[in-house]
Every structure is written in structure tokens, then in C-alpha cells.
C-alpha positions as CSV (number, residue, x, y, z in Angstrom):
1,M,-55.0,-14.5,-71.6
2,Y,-51.3,-15.0,-71.2
3,R,-51.5,-18.3,-69.3
4,R,-50.5,-20.5,-72.2
5,Q,-47.6,-18.3,-73.1
6,L,-46.5,-18.0,-69.5
7,E,-46.6,-21.8,-69.0
8,R,-44.7,-22.5,-72.2
9,N,-42.0,-19.9,-71.3
10,T,-41.7,-21.0,-67.7
11,A,-41.4,-24.7,-68.7
12,A,-38.6,-23.7,-71.2
13,G,-36.8,-21.6,-68.5
14,K,-37.4,-18.3,-70.3
15,T,-37.7,-15.0,-68.5
16,M,-41.0,-13.2,-69.2
17,Y,-40.8,-9.7,-70.6
18,F,-43.8,-7.3,-70.3
19,P,-43.9,-3.7,-71.5
20,K,-44.2,-1.1,-68.8
21,R,-47.9,-0.6,-69.5
22,R,-48.7,-4.2,-69.0
23,K,-46.5,-4.4,-65.9
24,G,-48.6,-1.6,-64.4
25,I,-51.8,-3.4,-65.2
26,I,-50.5,-6.6,-63.7
27,A,-49.4,-4.8,-60.5
28,L,-52.8,-3.1,-60.1
29,A,-54.6,-6.5,-60.6
30,G,-52.5,-7.9,-57.8
31,E,-53.4,-5.1,-55.5
32,M,-57.1,-5.5,-56.4
33,G,-56.9,-9.2,-55.7
34,N,-55.5,-8.6,-52.2
35,S,-58.0,-5.8,-51.3
36,A,-60.8,-8.1,-50.0
37,D,-58.4,-9.8,-47.7
38,K,-57.0,-6.5,-46.4
39,I,-60.4,-5.1,-45.8
40,Y,-61.6,-8.2,-44.0
41,S,-58.5,-8.2,-41.8
42,M,-59.0,-4.5,-40.9
43,F,-62.6,-5.1,-39.7
44,S,-62.0,-8.4,-38.0
45,D,-59.0,-7.0,-36.1
46,A,-60.7,-3.8,-35.1
47,D,-62.5,-3.4,-31.8
48,L,-65.8,-2.1,-33.0
49,K,-68.6,-1.5,-30.5
50,F,-72.2,-1.3,-31.5
51,E,-75.3,-0.2,-29.5
52,D,-77.9,-2.8,-28.8
53,A,-80.5,-3.1,-31.5
54,C,-83.5,-3.1,-29.1
């Protein structure tokens, strides 16, 4: 949604300004994007033991 504006402003050397509400949404989106990696790391690093299936 903001990609074009962000690219234009970044190329022009402008600093981006987002209202507090949008900053919060962007921060939550970043956390959500990292969640899958964090969950995978927790399970892959854990020493889980399972009983035999048979």
C-alpha cells in the first residue's frame, strides 16, 4: 500500500513519518512476520521425546 510512496521518499532522501496508530500496526505486522520463524526455532531446538507409535 505504501510501497510506492516509501520508494519515492527513500530515493529522495526523505524521512518517513507515520502517525502513532500506523506505527503500531507496522510494529505488530513485523512481530507477526517473525512468529513462524520463532515457533520453528523453539520446536527444532527443543529436546522432545515421543513414545514409539507401535
